[in-house]
mmCIF file of the C-alpha atoms, coordinates in Angstrom:
data_MODEL
# 
_entry.id   MODEL 
# 
loop_
_atom_site.group_PDB 
_atom_site.id 
_atom_site.type_symbol 
_atom_site.label_atom_id 
_atom_site.label_alt_id 
_atom_site.label_comp_id 
_atom_site.label_asym_id 
_atom_site.label_entity_id 
_atom_site.label_seq_id 
_atom_site.pdbx_PDB_ins_code 
_atom_site.Cartn_x 
_atom_site.Cartn_y 
_atom_site.Cartn_z 
_atom_site.occupancy 
_atom_site.B_iso_or_equiv 
_atom_site.pdbx_formal_charge 
_atom_site.auth_seq_id 
_atom_site.auth_comp_id 
_atom_site.auth_asym_id 
_atom_site.auth_atom_id 
_atom_site.pdbx_PDB_model_num 
ATOM 1   C CA . UNK A 1 1   ? 64.028  -31.016 114.249 1.00 0.00 ? 1   UNK A CA 1 
ATOM 2   C CA . UNK A 1 2   ? 60.567  -30.796 113.413 1.00 0.00 ? 2   UNK A CA 1 
ATOM 3   C CA . UNK A 1 3   ? 59.724  -32.114 110.090 1.00 0.00 ? 3   UNK A CA 1 
ATOM 4   C CA . UNK A 1 4   ? 56.341  -31.528 107.641 1.00 0.00 ? 4   UNK A CA 1 
ATOM 5   C CA . UNK A 1 5   ? 55.905  -32.746 104.338 1.00 0.00 ? 5   UNK A CA 1 
ATOM 6   C CA . UNK A 1 6   ? 52.953  -31.422 102.017 1.00 0.00 ? 6   UNK A CA 1 
ATOM 7   C CA . UNK A 1 7   ? 51.270  -32.603 98.987  1.00 0.00 ? 7   UNK A CA 1 
ATOM 8   C CA . UNK A 1 8   ? 49.617  -30.113 96.670  1.00 0.00 ? 8   UNK A CA 1 
ATOM 9   C CA . UNK A 1 9   ? 47.594  -31.360 94.049  1.00 0.00 ? 9   UNK A CA 1 
ATOM 10  C CA . UNK A 1 10  ? 49.507  -34.872 94.929  1.00 0.00 ? 10  UNK A CA 1 
ATOM 11  C CA . UNK A 1 11  ? 48.833  -37.734 96.579  1.00 0.00 ? 11  UNK A CA 1 
ATOM 12  C CA . UNK A 1 12  ? 51.881  -38.507 99.334  1.00 0.00 ? 12  UNK A CA 1 
ATOM 13  C CA . UNK A 1 13  ? 52.470  -42.292 99.451  1.00 0.00 ? 13  UNK A CA 1 
ATOM 14  C CA . UNK A 1 14  ? 54.397  -43.740 102.397 1.00 0.00 ? 14  UNK A CA 1 
ATOM 15  C CA . UNK A 1 15  ? 57.985  -44.658 100.150 1.00 0.00 ? 15  UNK A CA 1 
ATOM 16  C CA . UNK A 1 16  ? 57.670  -40.724 99.428  1.00 0.00 ? 16  UNK A CA 1 
ATOM 17  C CA . UNK A 1 17  ? 57.538  -39.701 102.743 1.00 0.00 ? 17  UNK A CA 1 
ATOM 18  C CA . UNK A 1 18  ? 59.940  -42.279 103.944 1.00 0.00 ? 18  UNK A CA 1 
ATOM 19  C CA . UNK A 1 19  ? 62.257  -41.088 100.943 1.00 0.00 ? 19  UNK A CA 1 
ATOM 20  C CA . UNK A 1 20  ? 62.225  -37.657 102.567 1.00 0.00 ? 20  UNK A CA 1 
ATOM 21  C CA . UNK A 1 21  ? 62.848  -38.306 105.904 1.00 0.00 ? 21  UNK A CA 1 
ATOM 22  C CA . UNK A 1 22  ? 65.420  -40.224 105.304 1.00 0.00 ? 22  UNK A CA 1 
ATOM 23  C CA . UNK A 1 23  ? 67.059  -37.363 102.978 1.00 0.00 ? 23  UNK A CA 1 
ATOM 24  C CA . UNK A 1 24  ? 66.453  -34.742 105.810 1.00 0.00 ? 24  UNK A CA 1 
ATOM 25  C CA . UNK A 1 25  ? 67.582  -37.410 108.448 1.00 0.00 ? 25  UNK A CA 1 
ATOM 26  C CA . UNK A 1 26  ? 71.076  -36.829 106.422 1.00 0.00 ? 26  UNK A CA 1 
ATOM 27  C CA . UNK A 1 27  ? 71.240  -32.998 106.717 1.00 0.00 ? 27  UNK A CA 1 
ATOM 28  C CA . UNK A 1 28  ? 71.948  -33.692 110.486 1.00 0.00 ? 28  UNK A CA 1 
ATOM 29  C CA . UNK A 1 29  ? 75.756  -34.751 109.930 1.00 0.00 ? 29  UNK A CA 1 
ATOM 30  C CA . UNK A 1 30  ? 76.677  -30.852 109.753 1.00 0.00 ? 30  UNK A CA 1 
ATOM 31  C CA . UNK A 1 31  ? 75.559  -29.975 112.975 1.00 0.00 ? 31  UNK A CA 1 
ATOM 32  C CA . UNK A 1 32  ? 73.546  -26.869 112.898 1.00 0.00 ? 32  UNK A CA 1 
ATOM 33  C CA . UNK A 1 33  ? 70.585  -25.853 114.928 1.00 0.00 ? 33  UNK A CA 1 
ATOM 34  C CA . UNK A 1 34  ? 68.239  -27.213 112.411 1.00 0.00 ? 34  UNK A CA 1 
ATOM 35  C CA . UNK A 1 35  ? 65.091  -26.068 113.866 1.00 0.00 ? 35  UNK A CA 1 
ATOM 36  C CA . UNK A 1 36  ? 62.376  -27.468 111.373 1.00 0.00 ? 36  UNK A CA 1 
ATOM 37  C CA . UNK A 1 37  ? 62.442  -28.508 107.592 1.00 0.00 ? 37  UNK A CA 1 
ATOM 38  C CA . UNK A 1 38  ? 58.866  -27.958 105.811 1.00 0.00 ? 38  UNK A CA 1 
ATOM 39  C CA . UNK A 1 39  ? 58.852  -30.015 102.190 1.00 0.00 ? 39  UNK A CA 1 
ATOM 40  C CA . UNK A 1 40  ? 56.167  -29.390 99.934  1.00 0.00 ? 40  UNK A CA 1 
ATOM 41  C CA . UNK A 1 41  ? 55.467  -30.727 96.631  1.00 0.00 ? 41  UNK A CA 1 
ATOM 42  C CA . UNK A 1 42  ? 53.652  -29.856 93.794  1.00 0.00 ? 42  UNK A CA 1 
ATOM 43  C CA . UNK A 1 43  ? 51.996  -31.381 90.832  1.00 0.00 ? 43  UNK A CA 1 
ATOM 44  C CA . UNK A 1 44  ? 51.982  -29.008 87.596  1.00 0.00 ? 44  UNK A CA 1 
ATOM 45  C CA . UNK A 1 45  ? 50.654  -30.033 84.663  1.00 0.00 ? 45  UNK A CA 1 
ATOM 46  C CA . UNK A 1 46  ? 51.424  -27.148 81.743  1.00 0.00 ? 46  UNK A CA 1 
ATOM 47  C CA . UNK A 1 47  ? 50.870  -28.069 78.313  1.00 0.00 ? 47  UNK A CA 1 
ATOM 48  C CA . UNK A 1 48  ? 50.055  -31.518 78.601  1.00 0.00 ? 48  UNK A CA 1 
ATOM 49  C CA . UNK A 1 49  ? 53.434  -31.917 80.397  1.00 0.00 ? 49  UNK A CA 1 
ATOM 50  C CA . UNK A 1 50  ? 53.361  -33.135 84.048  1.00 0.00 ? 50  UNK A CA 1 
ATOM 51  C CA . UNK A 1 51  ? 56.060  -31.927 85.966  1.00 0.00 ? 51  UNK A CA 1 
ATOM 52  C CA . UNK A 1 52  ? 56.768  -31.317 90.073  1.00 0.00 ? 52  UNK A CA 1 
ATOM 53  C CA . UNK A 1 53  ? 58.206  -28.724 92.001  1.00 0.00 ? 53  UNK A CA 1 
ATOM 54  C CA . UNK A 1 54  ? 59.719  -29.264 95.680  1.00 0.00 ? 54  UNK A CA 1 
ATOM 55  C CA . UNK A 1 55  ? 60.073  -26.537 98.218  1.00 0.00 ? 55  UNK A CA 1 
ATOM 56  C CA . UNK A 1 56  ? 62.428  -27.355 101.091 1.00 0.00 ? 56  UNK A CA 1 
ATOM 57  C CA . UNK A 1 57  ? 61.661  -24.553 103.333 1.00 0.00 ? 57  UNK A CA 1 
ATOM 58  C CA . UNK A 1 58  ? 65.070  -24.760 106.375 1.00 0.00 ? 58  UNK A CA 1 
ATOM 59  C CA . UNK A 1 59  ? 64.592  -23.017 109.484 1.00 0.00 ? 59  UNK A CA 1 
ATOM 60  C CA . UNK A 1 60  ? 67.908  -22.561 111.163 1.00 0.00 ? 60  UNK A CA 1 
ATOM 61  C CA . UNK A 1 61  ? 69.021  -20.924 114.871 1.00 0.00 ? 61  UNK A CA 1 
ATOM 62  C CA . UNK A 1 62  ? 70.927  -17.598 114.425 1.00 0.00 ? 62  UNK A CA 1 
ATOM 63  C CA . UNK A 1 63  ? 70.657  -17.807 110.727 1.00 0.00 ? 63  UNK A CA 1 
ATOM 64  C CA . UNK A 1 64  ? 68.119  -16.949 108.237 1.00 0.00 ? 64  UNK A CA 1 
ATOM 65  C CA . UNK A 1 65  ? 65.456  -19.755 107.092 1.00 0.00 ? 65  UNK A CA 1 
ATOM 66  C CA . UNK A 1 66  ? 67.086  -21.140 104.045 1.00 0.00 ? 66  UNK A CA 1 
ATOM 67  C CA . UNK A 1 67  ? 64.567  -21.963 100.938 1.00 0.00 ? 67  UNK A CA 1 
ATOM 68  C CA . UNK A 1 68  ? 65.537  -23.952 98.281  1.00 0.00 ? 68  UNK A CA 1 
ATOM 69  C CA . UNK A 1 69  ? 63.036  -24.553 95.329  1.00 0.00 ? 69  UNK A CA 1 
ATOM 70  C CA . UNK A 1 70  ? 63.873  -27.880 92.529  1.00 0.00 ? 70  UNK A CA 1 
ATOM 71  C CA . UNK A 1 71  ? 61.755  -28.674 89.467  1.00 0.00 ? 71  UNK A CA 1 
ATOM 72  C CA . UNK A 1 72  ? 61.635  -31.531 87.284  1.00 0.00 ? 72  UNK A CA 1 
ATOM 73  C CA . UNK A 1 73  ? 59.644  -34.422 85.059  1.00 0.00 ? 73  UNK A CA 1 
ATOM 74  C CA . UNK A 1 74  ? 60.378  -37.023 88.164  1.00 0.00 ? 74  UNK A CA 1 
ATOM 75  C CA . UNK A 1 75  ? 59.114  -36.447 91.874  1.00 0.00 ? 75  UNK A CA 1 
ATOM 76  C CA . UNK A 1 76  ? 62.276  -38.505 93.236  1.00 0.00 ? 76  UNK A CA 1 
ATOM 77  C CA . UNK A 1 77  ? 64.664  -36.346 90.728  1.00 0.00 ? 77  UNK A CA 1 
ATOM 78  C CA . UNK A 1 78  ? 63.017  -33.095 91.906  1.00 0.00 ? 78  UNK A CA 1 
ATOM 79  C CA . UNK A 1 79  ? 64.050  -34.408 95.539  1.00 0.00 ? 79  UNK A CA 1 
ATOM 80  C CA . UNK A 1 80  ? 67.408  -35.166 94.959  1.00 0.00 ? 80  UNK A CA 1 
ATOM 81  C CA . UNK A 1 81  ? 68.496  -32.248 93.409  1.00 0.00 ? 81  UNK A CA 1 
ATOM 82  C CA . UNK A 1 82  ? 66.634  -29.825 96.318  1.00 0.00 ? 82  UNK A CA 1 
ATOM 83  C CA . UNK A 1 83  ? 68.736  -32.145 98.650  1.00 0.00 ? 83  UNK A CA 1 
ATOM 84  C CA . UNK A 1 84  ? 71.893  -31.852 97.028  1.00 0.00 ? 84  UNK A CA 1 
ATOM 85  C CA . UNK A 1 85  ? 71.183  -28.237 97.057  1.00 0.00 ? 85  UNK A CA 1 
ATOM 86  C CA . UNK A 1 86  ? 70.596  -28.367 100.993 1.00 0.00 ? 86  UNK A CA 1 
ATOM 87  C CA . UNK A 1 87  ? 73.450  -30.489 101.123 1.00 0.00 ? 87  UNK A CA 1 
ATOM 88  C CA . UNK A 1 88  ? 75.304  -27.496 99.690  1.00 0.00 ? 88  UNK A CA 1 
ATOM 89  C CA . UNK A 1 89  ? 74.097  -24.759 101.584 1.00 0.00 ? 89  UNK A CA 1 
ATOM 90  C CA . UNK A 1 90  ? 74.393  -26.226 104.750 1.00 0.00 ? 90  UNK A CA 1 
ATOM 91  C CA . UNK A 1 91  ? 78.030  -27.693 103.833 1.00 0.00 ? 91  UNK A CA 1 
ATOM 92  C CA . UNK A 1 92  ? 78.827  -24.206 103.591 1.00 0.00 ? 92  UNK A CA 1 
ATOM 93  C CA . UNK A 1 93  ? 77.193  -22.617 106.063 1.00 0.00 ? 93  UNK A CA 1 
ATOM 94  C CA . UNK A 1 94  ? 78.915  -25.269 108.538 1.00 0.00 ? 94  UNK A CA 1 
ATOM 95  C CA . UNK A 1 95  ? 82.556  -24.620 106.724 1.00 0.00 ? 95  UNK A CA 1 
ATOM 96  C CA . UNK A 1 96  ? 82.193  -20.486 107.553 1.00 0.00 ? 96  UNK A CA 1 
ATOM 97  C CA . UNK A 1 97  ? 81.622  -21.248 111.362 1.00 0.00 ? 97  UNK A CA 1 
ATOM 98  C CA . UNK A 1 98  ? 84.228  -23.949 111.785 1.00 0.00 ? 98  UNK A CA 1 
ATOM 99  C CA . UNK A 1 99  ? 86.973  -22.264 109.672 1.00 0.00 ? 99  UNK A CA 1 
ATOM 100 C CA . UNK A 1 100 ? 86.183  -18.551 111.332 1.00 0.00 ? 100 UNK A CA 1 
ATOM 101 C CA . UNK A 1 101 ? 87.649  -18.201 114.498 1.00 0.00 ? 101 UNK A CA 1 
ATOM 102 C CA . UNK A 1 102 ? 85.764  -16.532 116.562 1.00 0.00 ? 102 UNK A CA 1 
ATOM 103 C CA . UNK A 1 103 ? 86.639  -15.504 120.400 1.00 0.00 ? 103 UNK A CA 1 
ATOM 104 C CA . UNK A 1 104 ? 83.894  -14.028 122.647 1.00 0.00 ? 104 UNK A CA 1 
ATOM 105 C CA . UNK A 1 105 ? 84.502  -11.149 124.757 1.00 0.00 ? 105 UNK A CA 1 
ATOM 106 C CA . UNK A 1 106 ? 85.237  -12.255 127.626 1.00 0.00 ? 106 UNK A CA 1 
ATOM 107 C CA . UNK A 1 107 ? 88.216  -14.576 126.391 1.00 0.00 ? 107 UNK A CA 1 
ATOM 108 C CA . UNK A 1 108 ? 89.426  -11.585 124.384 1.00 0.00 ? 108 UNK A CA 1 
ATOM 109 C CA . UNK A 1 109 ? 89.622  -9.713  127.635 1.00 0.00 ? 109 UNK A CA 1 
ATOM 110 C CA . UNK A 1 110 ? 91.021  -12.326 129.604 1.00 0.00 ? 110 UNK A CA 1 
ATOM 111 C CA . UNK A 1 111 ? 93.743  -12.700 126.633 1.00 0.00 ? 111 UNK A CA 1 
ATOM 112 C CA . UNK A 1 112 ? 94.356  -8.726  126.750 1.00 0.00 ? 112 UNK A CA 1 
ATOM 113 C CA . UNK A 1 113 ? 95.135  -8.943  130.958 1.00 0.00 ? 113 UNK A CA 1 
ATOM 114 C CA . UNK A 1 114 ? 97.821  -11.901 129.720 1.00 0.00 ? 114 UNK A CA 1 
ATOM 115 C CA . UNK A 1 115 ? 99.153  -10.311 127.290 1.00 0.00 ? 115 UNK A CA 1 
ATOM 116 C CA . UNK A 1 116 ? 99.224  -6.857  129.585 1.00 0.00 ? 116 UNK A CA 1 
ATOM 117 C CA . UNK A 1 117 ? 100.795 -9.066  132.282 1.00 0.00 ? 117 UNK A CA 1 
ATOM 118 C CA . UNK A 1 118 ? 103.031 -10.747 130.393 1.00 0.00 ? 118 UNK A CA 1 
ATOM 119 C CA . UNK A 1 119 ? 104.614 -7.216  128.874 1.00 0.00 ? 119 UNK A CA 1 
ATOM 120 C CA . UNK A 1 120 ? 104.755 -6.222  132.190 1.00 0.00 ? 120 UNK A CA 1 
ATOM 121 C CA . UNK A 1 121 ? 106.547 -8.819  133.623 1.00 0.00 ? 121 UNK A CA 1 
ATOM 122 C CA . UNK A 1 122 ? 109.031 -8.393  130.864 1.00 0.00 ? 122 UNK A CA 1 
ATOM 123 C CA . UNK A 1 123 ? 109.731 -4.780  131.448 1.00 0.00 ? 123 UNK A CA 1 
ATOM 124 C CA . UNK A 1 124 ? 111.321 -5.937  134.866 1.00 0.00 ? 124 UNK A CA 1 
ATOM 125 C CA . UNK A 1 125 ? 114.096 -7.372  132.835 1.00 0.00 ? 125 UNK A CA 1 
ATOM 126 C CA . UNK A 1 126 ? 114.970 -4.412  130.169 1.00 0.00 ? 126 UNK A CA 1 
ATOM 127 C CA . UNK A 1 127 ? 117.421 -1.536  131.372 1.00 0.00 ? 127 UNK A CA 1 
ATOM 128 C CA . UNK A 1 128 ? 116.619 1.551   129.170 1.00 0.00 ? 128 UNK A CA 1 
ATOM 129 C CA . UNK A 1 129 ? 120.480 3.616   128.351 1.00 0.00 ? 129 UNK A CA 1 
ATOM 130 C CA . UNK A 1 130 ? 121.569 6.633   127.486 1.00 0.00 ? 130 UNK A CA 1 
ATOM 131 C CA . UNK A 1 131 ? 122.731 6.474   123.678 1.00 0.00 ? 131 UNK A CA 1 
ATOM 132 C CA . UNK A 1 132 ? 124.743 9.340   122.624 1.00 0.00 ? 132 UNK A CA 1 
ATOM 133 C CA . UNK A 1 133 ? 124.287 9.662   119.015 1.00 0.00 ? 133 UNK A CA 1 
ATOM 134 C CA . UNK A 1 134 ? 125.732 13.504  118.641 1.00 0.00 ? 134 UNK A CA 1 
ATOM 135 C CA . UNK A 1 135 ? 128.903 13.170  116.691 1.00 0.00 ? 135 UNK A CA 1 
ATOM 136 C CA . UNK A 1 136 ? 130.631 10.209  114.841 1.00 0.00 ? 136 UNK A CA 1 
ATOM 137 C CA . UNK A 1 137 ? 133.682 8.616   117.190 1.00 0.00 ? 137 UNK A CA 1 
ATOM 138 C CA . UNK A 1 138 ? 135.894 6.842   115.891 1.00 0.00 ? 138 UNK A CA 1 
ATOM 139 C CA . UNK A 1 139 ? 136.677 3.085   116.718 1.00 0.00 ? 139 UNK A CA 1 
ATOM 140 C CA . UNK A 1 140 ? 139.252 3.449   118.590 1.00 0.00 ? 140 UNK A CA 1 
ATOM 141 C CA . UNK A 1 141 ? 137.373 6.212   121.107 1.00 0.00 ? 141 UNK A CA 1 
ATOM 142 C CA . UNK A 1 142 ? 134.438 4.710   120.922 1.00 0.00 ? 142 UNK A CA 1 
ATOM 143 C CA . UNK A 1 143 ? 136.372 1.133   122.739 1.00 0.00 ? 143 UNK A CA 1 
ATOM 144 C CA . UNK A 1 144 ? 138.370 3.539   125.143 1.00 0.00 ? 144 UNK A CA 1 
ATOM 145 C CA . UNK A 1 145 ? 134.434 4.995   126.180 1.00 0.00 ? 145 UNK A CA 1 
ATOM 146 C CA . UNK A 1 146 ? 133.175 1.570   126.718 1.00 0.00 ? 146 UNK A CA 1 
ATOM 147 C CA . UNK A 1 147 ? 136.917 0.386   128.669 1.00 0.00 ? 147 UNK A CA 1 
ATOM 148 C CA . UNK A 1 148 ? 136.477 3.267   130.916 1.00 0.00 ? 148 UNK A CA 1 
ATOM 149 C CA . UNK A 1 149 ? 132.562 2.655   132.211 1.00 0.00 ? 149 UNK A CA 1 
ATOM 150 C CA . UNK A 1 150 ? 132.733 -0.958  133.542 1.00 0.00 ? 150 UNK A CA 1 
ATOM 151 C CA . UNK A 1 151 ? 129.071 -0.841  133.785 1.00 0.00 ? 151 UNK A CA 1 
ATOM 152 C CA . UNK A 1 152 ? 128.378 -0.317  130.707 1.00 0.00 ? 152 UNK A CA 1 
ATOM 153 C CA . UNK A 1 153 ? 128.095 -3.403  128.114 1.00 0.00 ? 153 UNK A CA 1 
ATOM 154 C CA . UNK A 1 154 ? 128.016 -1.912  124.857 1.00 0.00 ? 154 UNK A CA 1 
ATOM 155 C CA . UNK A 1 155 ? 127.977 1.178   123.034 1.00 0.00 ? 155 UNK A CA 1 
ATOM 156 C CA . UNK A 1 156 ? 125.778 2.420   119.999 1.00 0.00 ? 156 UNK A CA 1 
ATOM 157 C CA . UNK A 1 157 ? 127.948 5.443   117.726 1.00 0.00 ? 157 UNK A CA 1 
ATOM 158 C CA . UNK A 1 158 ? 128.081 6.327   114.264 1.00 0.00 ? 158 UNK A CA 1 
ATOM 159 C CA . UNK A 1 159 ? 131.555 6.190   112.987 1.00 0.00 ? 159 UNK A CA 1 
ATOM 160 C CA . UNK A 1 160 ? 133.402 8.333   110.810 1.00 0.00 ? 160 UNK A CA 1 
ATOM 161 C CA . UNK A 1 161 ? 131.727 7.060   107.266 1.00 0.00 ? 161 UNK A CA 1 
ATOM 162 C CA . UNK A 1 162 ? 128.216 7.586   108.469 1.00 0.00 ? 162 UNK A CA 1 
ATOM 163 C CA . UNK A 1 163 ? 127.411 3.854   109.193 1.00 0.00 ? 163 UNK A CA 1 
ATOM 164 C CA . UNK A 1 164 ? 125.984 3.100   112.591 1.00 0.00 ? 164 UNK A CA 1 
ATOM 165 C CA . UNK A 1 165 ? 127.887 0.535   114.381 1.00 0.00 ? 165 UNK A CA 1 
ATOM 166 C CA . UNK A 1 166 ? 127.614 -1.337  117.734 1.00 0.00 ? 166 UNK A CA 1 
ATOM 167 C CA . UNK A 1 167 ? 130.925 -2.057  119.880 1.00 0.00 ? 167 UNK A CA 1 
ATOM 168 C CA . UNK A 1 168 ? 129.756 -4.543  122.655 1.00 0.00 ? 168 UNK A CA 1 
ATOM 169 C CA . UNK A 1 169 ? 132.055 -6.350  125.598 1.00 0.00 ? 169 UNK A CA 1 
ATOM 170 C CA . UNK A 1 170 ? 132.009 -10.214 125.100 1.00 0.00 ? 170 UNK A CA 1 
ATOM 171 C CA . UNK A 1 171 ? 131.854 -12.772 127.322 1.00 0.00 ? 171 UNK A CA 1 
ATOM 172 C CA . UNK A 1 172 ? 135.964 -13.904 127.218 1.00 0.00 ? 172 UNK A CA 1 
ATOM 173 C CA . UNK A 1 173 ? 136.598 -10.438 128.278 1.00 0.00 ? 173 UNK A CA 1 
ATOM 174 C CA . UNK A 1 174 ? 137.516 -9.141  124.554 1.00 0.00 ? 174 UNK A CA 1 
ATOM 175 C CA . UNK A 1 175 ? 134.920 -6.839  122.438 1.00 0.00 ? 175 UNK A CA 1 
ATOM 176 C CA . UNK A 1 176 ? 133.476 -7.006  119.307 1.00 0.00 ? 176 UNK A CA 1 
ATOM 177 C CA . UNK A 1 177 ? 132.031 -4.631  116.635 1.00 0.00 ? 177 UNK A CA 1 
ATOM 178 C CA . UNK A 1 178 ? 129.070 -4.541  114.304 1.00 0.00 ? 178 UNK A CA 1 
# 
C-alpha cells in the first residue's frame, strides 16, 4: 500500500507522521485491497481561531475512492476522528463482501449440471400411474379394484362425500385408508 502524507500551511513533524502511519496500518486488518492512502493535513486560521482539517483519500481495488474529511482544533483529535470514520466505512464494506454469498458463473453452471444429473437419477425411481378420478367411488368398490389388480400399490379416488381418499396396500397384506 502506498502512503502519502502531506501538510498544507502546516509543518509535519516525525511524531505526527508516525502517528498517521500507525493509524493507517490499522486499516489493513479488514483484508481489503487498499492500493493507496493519501493524507492531507491543512492548518486553518479564521477569525483568530486556529483549526486543522484532515483529509483521507483511500483508493481501493474494485471500489470507488473513499474520501473522509474531518476538522478539529487539535491535529491529533482530527486524525483520530478521521481514522474512526475510515474504520467504520471499511468495516461496512468488508461486512458487505463477506456476508454476501456470491457465486462465480462457472460454479453456478457446475451446480446446475449437478442438480440436473440428480433429477435424472431420481426420475428412474418414479413410476407414473394413471389416476381415475372421473366418478366418486364407495370405499368397498375401491377396495375391490385394488384387490383385483395385484401390480397396483394404491388407488386415489373421490368418495361419495367428495373427499379425495387414498387406499393403499400395506406390507403386512392388509389395506390402509387416508
